[in-house]
C-alpha positions as CSV (number, residue, x, y, z in Angstrom):
1,X,-9.5,-59.3,-17.1
2,X,-12.8,-59.1,-15.6
3,X,-14.3,-55.9,-14.0
4,X,-14.0,-57.4,-10.5
5,X,-10.4,-58.1,-11.1
6,X,-9.6,-54.7,-12.4
7,X,-11.4,-53.2,-9.1
8,X,-9.3,-55.6,-7.1
9,X,-6.0,-54.3,-8.5
10,X,-7.0,-50.6,-8.3
11,X,-7.9,-51.3,-4.6
12,X,-4.5,-52.9,-3.9
13,X,-2.8,-50.2,-5.8
14,X,-4.5,-47.6,-3.7
15,X,-3.6,-49.4,-0.6
16,X,0.1,-49.4,-1.7
17,X,0.0,-45.7,-2.5
18,X,-1.6,-44.8,0.8
19,X,0.8,-46.8,2.8
20,X,3.8,-45.1,0.9
21,X,2.4,-41.8,1.7
22,X,1.7,-42.6,5.3
23,X,5.3,-43.8,5.6
24,X,6.7,-40.7,4.2
25,X,4.5,-38.3,6.2
26,X,5.5,-40.4,9.2
27,X,9.1,-40.2,8.5
28,X,8.8,-36.5,7.8
29,X,6.9,-35.8,11.0
30,X,9.5,-37.8,13.0
31,X,12.3,-35.6,11.5
32,X,10.4,-32.4,12.2
33,X,9.7,-33.7,15.7
34,X,13.3,-34.3,16.1
35,X,14.4,-30.9,14.8
36,X,11.8,-29.3,17.0
37,X,13.1,-31.2,20.1
38,X,16.8,-30.0,19.1
39,X,15.8,-26.5,18.8
40,X,13.9,-26.7,21.8
41,X,17.0,-27.9,23.7
42,X,19.2,-25.2,22.2
43,X,16.5,-22.6,23.1
44,X,16.7,-23.8,26.6
45,X,20.4,-23.7,26.6
46,X,20.5,-20.3,25.2
47,X,17.9,-19.2,27.8
48,X,20.0,-20.5,30.7
49,X,23.1,-18.7,29.2
50,X,21.0,-15.6,29.0
51,X,19.8,-15.8,32.5
52,X,23.3,-16.5,33.6
53,X,24.7,-13.5,31.6
54,X,21.8,-11.1,32.9
55,X,22.7,-12.2,36.6
56,X,26.4,-11.5,35.8
57,X,25.4,-8.0,34.2
58,X,23.2,-7.1,37.1
59,X,26.0,-7.9,39.6
60,X,28.3,-5.9,37.5
61,X,25.9,-2.9,37.4
62,X,25.4,-3.1,41.1
63,X,29.3,-3.2,41.5
64,X,29.6,-0.2,39.1
65,X,27.0,1.8,41.1
66,X,28.9,1.0,44.3
67,X,32.2,2.1,42.8
68,X,30.8,5.2,41.3
69,X,29.5,6.0,44.8
70,X,32.8,5.4,46.5
71,X,34.6,7.3,43.7
72,X,32.3,10.3,44.2
73,X,32.9,10.2,47.9
74,X,36.7,10.1,47.5
75,X,36.6,13.0,45.0
76,X,34.6,15.2,47.3
77,X,37.1,14.4,50.2
78,X,40.0,15.1,47.8
79,X,38.5,18.4,46.8
80,X,37.8,19.3,50.4
81,X,41.3,18.4,51.3
82,X,42.7,20.7,48.6
83,X,40.6,23.5,49.5
84,X,41.4,23.1,53.2
85,X,45.1,22.7,52.7
86,X,46.9,26.1,52.6
87,X,49.8,26.7,50.1
88,X,52.2,29.6,51.1
89,X,54.9,31.2,49.0
90,X,57.1,33.9,50.2
91,X,57.6,36.8,47.7
92,X,60.3,39.3,48.1
93,X,61.1,42.5,46.2
94,X,60.6,42.4,42.5
95,X,59.3,38.9,42.4
96,X,56.1,40.1,43.5
97,X,55.0,41.7,40.1
98,X,55.1,38.6,37.9
99,X,53.2,36.7,40.6
100,X,50.5,39.4,40.9
101,X,50.1,39.8,37.2
102,X,49.8,36.0,36.7
103,X,47.3,35.7,39.2
104,X,45.2,38.6,37.8
105,X,45.4,37.1,34.3
106,X,44.3,33.6,35.5
107,X,41.3,35.1,37.4
108,X,38.0,33.8,36.1
109,X,35.4,34.7,38.8
110,X,36.4,37.6,41.1
111,X,39.4,40.1,42.0
112,X,39.2,42.0,45.2
113,X,41.9,44.6,46.1
114,X,42.6,46.9,49.1
115,X,45.6,49.0,48.2
116,X,47.0,52.0,50.4
117,X,49.0,53.4,47.5
118,X,48.1,52.6,44.0
119,X,49.9,54.9,41.6
120,X,48.5,54.8,38.0
121,X,50.8,56.5,35.6
122,X,49.8,55.5,31.9
123,X,52.3,58.0,30.5
124,X,55.2,55.8,31.8
125,X,55.4,52.6,29.5
126,X,57.9,51.1,32.0
127,X,55.7,51.3,34.9
128,X,54.8,47.8,36.1
129,X,51.6,49.1,38.0
130,X,50.0,50.0,34.6
131,X,50.4,46.3,33.7
132,X,48.6,45.3,36.6
133,X,45.7,47.8,36.3
134,X,45.3,47.1,32.6
135,X,45.3,43.3,33.5
136,X,42.3,44.0,35.7
137,X,40.6,45.7,33.3
138,X,41.1,43.1,30.6
139,X,39.6,40.5,33.4
140,X,36.4,42.5,33.5
141,X,36.1,42.2,29.8
142,X,35.9,38.3,30.3
143,X,33.3,38.7,33.0
144,X,35.6,38.7,36.2
145,X,34.0,40.8,39.0
146,X,36.4,43.6,40.1
147,X,36.2,45.2,43.5
148,X,38.6,47.8,44.7
149,X,39.1,49.9,48.0
150,X,41.7,52.7,47.8
151,X,43.0,54.9,50.7
152,X,41.3,58.2,50.2
153,X,44.2,60.3,51.8
154,X,46.6,59.3,49.1
155,X,46.1,61.9,46.2
156,X,47.8,59.6,43.7
157,X,45.1,57.1,44.0
158,X,42.7,59.4,42.4
159,X,43.8,58.5,38.9
160,X,43.5,54.8,39.4
161,X,40.1,55.4,41.0
162,X,39.0,57.1,37.9
163,X,40.2,54.3,35.7
164,X,38.3,51.7,37.4
165,X,35.1,53.8,37.6
166,X,35.3,54.2,33.9
167,X,35.6,50.6,33.1
168,X,32.6,49.8,35.3
169,X,34.5,48.2,38.2
170,X,33.1,48.3,41.8
171,X,35.5,50.9,43.2
172,X,35.5,53.1,46.5
173,X,37.8,55.1,48.7
174,X,38.0,54.0,52.3
175,X,35.9,55.7,55.0
176,X,37.1,59.2,55.4
177,X,39.2,59.7,58.6
178,X,40.4,55.9,58.7
179,X,43.8,55.1,57.3
180,X,43.7,51.8,55.4
181,X,47.1,50.6,55.1
182,X,46.3,47.2,53.7
183,X,48.0,45.7,50.6
184,X,45.6,42.8,49.8
185,X,44.6,41.0,46.8
186,X,42.1,38.3,46.8
187,X,41.6,36.2,43.6
188,X,38.6,33.8,43.0
189,X,38.1,33.6,46.7
190,X,41.0,31.1,46.7
191,X,44.5,33.0,46.4
192,X,45.4,35.7,48.9
193,X,48.5,37.9,48.1
194,X,49.3,40.2,51.0
195,X,52.2,42.0,52.5
196,X,54.1,45.2,52.3
197,X,54.1,45.8,48.4
198,X,52.1,48.9,47.5
199,X,51.2,49.2,43.8
200,X,53.9,51.9,42.9
201,X,56.9,51.6,40.6
202,X,59.3,51.9,43.5
203,X,57.7,49.0,45.5
204,X,57.5,46.8,42.6
205,X,60.9,47.3,41.1
206,X,63.4,48.7,43.7
207,X,62.3,48.6,47.4
208,X,63.0,45.8,49.8
209,X,59.5,44.6,50.2
210,X,58.2,41.2,51.3
211,X,54.7,39.6,50.8
212,X,53.2,36.0,50.8
213,X,51.0,34.1,48.5
214,X,48.4,32.0,50.2
215,X,46.2,29.3,48.3
216,X,43.4,28.3,50.8
217,X,39.6,28.8,50.3
218,X,39.2,29.0,54.0
219,X,42.0,31.9,54.6
220,X,40.5,33.7,51.4
221,X,37.1,33.5,53.0
222,X,38.2,35.0,56.1
223,X,40.0,37.9,54.3
224,X,37.1,38.3,52.0
225,X,34.9,38.9,55.1
226,X,37.4,41.7,56.3
227,X,37.3,43.2,52.8
228,X,33.6,43.2,52.9
229,X,33.7,44.9,56.3
230,X,35.8,47.8,55.1
231,X,33.8,48.1,51.9
232,X,30.5,48.4,54.1
233,X,32.2,51.1,56.3
234,X,33.4,52.9,53.0
235,X,29.9,52.9,51.6
236,X,27.6,53.5,54.5
237,X,25.3,56.4,54.3
């Protein structure tokens, strides 16, 4: 074979190889292009799904905020209704003591008491008055503010006064020359216990006595204003 023939054959072989490579790369390019178009379509579909889900989420978020606002309004209205609706319970004779004791034991903010006759006798283990007084002492240990007004003309009140002063309660006798015949207990500015019951063993165990328990923030506020007025009179000067 001549040199010219060899060159011609080599030239033809190169053309064949280049053609095969061109066909291969073209096919590969078309496959990649098809994959790209498919991925692009899938991306577009996902993007559309995302936008749809985002719109739904935004709507749900808006609905949630609206419902939260409505719930808060309803909760405030409910709490206002509860605080303004008075609950009244009639308490006669010896039923007074367990009610008073439970109220004192459940107090978590404040206790205000005006008592005409409060006879503290720690030497008598069966005297229910002691339990009420000690329950108030325990209340002060858990942070409850205790305020007590006692009638100054009743000598038996002195022992109770000394106990309250010793435990750091706010206690005073009423204004000298004024008879304070109240039997009033206010718990947490919500509960009012008022009636004929003095805090004596006879009143809590044996006498015919009657009182009422009122649950009403509005009523409690009115009685608290009355308490503060008597306190101011007792402590002026």
